[in-house]
C-alpha positions in Angstrom: 78.7 36.4 157.2 79.5 37.0 153.5 76.6 37.6 151.1 77.3 36.7 147.4 75.2 36.9 144.3 75.5 33.6 142.5 76.9 34.1 139.0 75.9 32.2 135.9 79.2 30.3 135.9 78.6 28.9 139.3 75.1 27.7 138.3 76.5 26.1 135.1 79.3 24.3 137.0 76.9 23.0 139.7 74.4 21.8 137.1 77.1 19.9 135.2 78.2 18.2 138.4 74.7 17.3 139.6 73.9 15.7 136.2 76.8 13.2 136.8 75.8 12.3 140.4 73.6 9.5 141.6 70.8 10.4 144.1 71.9 8.7 147.3 69.8 6.0 148.8 68.2 7.2 152.0 68.6 10.9 151.0 65.9 12.9 152.8 65.5 15.4 149.9 66.7 13.3 146.8 67.8 15.3 143.8 67.2 18.6 145.7 69.8 17.6 148.3 72.4 17.1 145.5 71.5 20.5 144.0 71.9 22.3 147.3 75.0 20.5 148.4 76.9 20.8 145.1 76.0 24.5 144.7 77.5 25.2 148.2 80.6 23.2 147.4 81.2 25.0 144.1 80.7 28.4 145.8 83.3 27.6 148.4 85.7 26.1 145.9 85.5 29.3 143.8 85.9 31.6 146.8 89.0 29.7 147.9 90.5 30.1 144.4 89.7 33.8 144.4 91.4 34.2 147.8 94.4 32.3 146.4 94.1 29.6 149.2 95.6 26.4 147.9 93.3 23.3 148.4 92.8 19.8 147.1 89.3 19.0 145.9 89.0 15.5 147.4 85.2 15.1 146.8 84.9 12.1 149.1 81.9 11.1 151.1 84.0 11.6 154.2 84.9 15.2 153.3 84.9 17.7 150.4 88.3 19.2 150.3 91.6 19.5 152.1 93.4 22.8 153.0 96.9 22.5 154.5 96.3 18.8 155.2 93.1 19.6 157.1 89.9 17.8 156.0 87.0 20.2 155.4 83.3 19.4 154.9 80.9 22.0 153.4 77.4 22.0 154.9 74.8 23.9 152.9 71.2 24.8 153.8 68.3 25.9 151.6 66.5 28.8 153.2 63.6 31.0 152.3 64.8 34.0 154.4 68.2 35.6 154.8 70.1 33.9 157.7 70.3 35.7 161.0 72.8 35.3 163.8 70.6 32.9 165.9 69.9 30.6 163.0 71.1 27.0 163.2 73.9 25.3 161.4 73.5 21.6 161.4 75.6 18.5 161.1 73.5 15.3 161.0 74.6 12.9 163.7 74.5 10.0 161.2 77.3 11.8 159.3 79.4 12.7 162.3 81.3 9.4 162.7 81.9 9.0 159.0 82.8 12.6 158.3 85.7 12.8 160.8 86.8 16.2 159.6 88.9 19.0 161.0 86.7 21.9 159.8 83.1 22.6 158.7 82.2 25.4 156.5 78.5 26.5 156.5 76.7 28.0 153.6 73.1 29.1 153.2 71.3 29.5 149.9 68.4 31.9 149.5 65.6 30.3 147.5 63.5 32.3 145.1 59.8 31.7 144.8 58.4 29.5 142.1 61.7 28.5 140.4 63.2 25.0 140.3 66.6 23.4 140.1 69.8 25.1 141.3 68.9 28.3 139.5 66.2 28.9 142.1 69.0 30.2 144.3 70.2 33.7 143.5 72.1 34.5 146.7 74.5 32.6 148.9 75.7 33.4 152.4 79.0 32.0 153.7 78.1 31.8 157.3 81.4 30.8 158.7 83.5 27.9 159.9 83.9 25.8 163.0 86.4 23.1 164.0 85.1 19.6 164.9 86.2 20.0 168.5 84.4 23.3 168.9 81.3 21.8 167.3 81.3 19.2 169.9 81.9 21.7 172.7 79.4 24.3 171.6 76.9 22.3 169.7 73.5 21.2 170.9 72.2 17.8 170.0 68.6 17.8 168.7 66.7 14.5 168.3 64.5 13.8 165.3 61.1 15.2 165.8 62.2 18.0 168.2 61.6 21.6 167.4 64.1 24.4 168.0 61.9 27.2 169.5 64.5 29.9 168.7 63.9 29.5 164.9 61.0 27.0 164.4 63.2 24.2 162.9 61.7 20.8 163.2 64.5 18.2 162.9 63.9 15.3 160.6 67.0 13.5 161.9 69.3 13.8 164.9 71.6 16.8 164.5 74.4 18.7 166.2 73.6 22.4 165.9 75.5 25.6 166.5 74.2 29.1 165.7 75.6 31.3 163.1 77.0 33.7 165.7 79.1 30.8 167.2 81.1 30.4 163.9 84.4 31.9 163.0 84.3 34.3 160.0 85.1 32.5 156.7 87.6 35.2 155.8 89.6 34.7 159.0 89.8 31.0 158.4 90.8 31.6 154.8 93.5 34.0 155.9 94.7 31.4 158.4 94.9 28.7 155.7 96.7 31.0 153.3 99.2 32.0 156.0 99.8 28.3 156.8 100.6 27.7 153.1 102.9 30.7 153.0 100.6 32.9 151.0 100.1 35.8 153.4 102.7 38.3 154.7 102.7 38.8 158.4 
């Protein structure tokens, strides 16, 4: 897990993008969903740039970006506590057929008290990555209304969940992608 303090430039970029986006019909959290999702996406984009990992920012509803021809979706959660190894990483079942991706990257944002908008998040945690096949093999399906007793999460929709400790480290995946693109010496 990688902990990052969110710099002003990331907040500015995410706010610029959110202002240009519609709030999707049927969104469980409305504008807050856009703020959380976009902030996680901008963080990953900037991390990949810093690691010199080439990628294409596809920004599709089916996936966010492509690395070495692999489709990647970034899933971001808003949390009030720092994530722990047993915390869940969720992919809503309603997205699973549409988001037929190769990799998922999971990010958690730590929410401050009393603040609003994307700036309410001062820290981000890149939890790790998992392939779609591994998500299917390791993940547990939770139905809407069920509660995960391990962490108290009550699911508002059906989800496939893995825990943080089941993910591959982000840096390992970034190194793999860079190596595939010929950017890392062996």
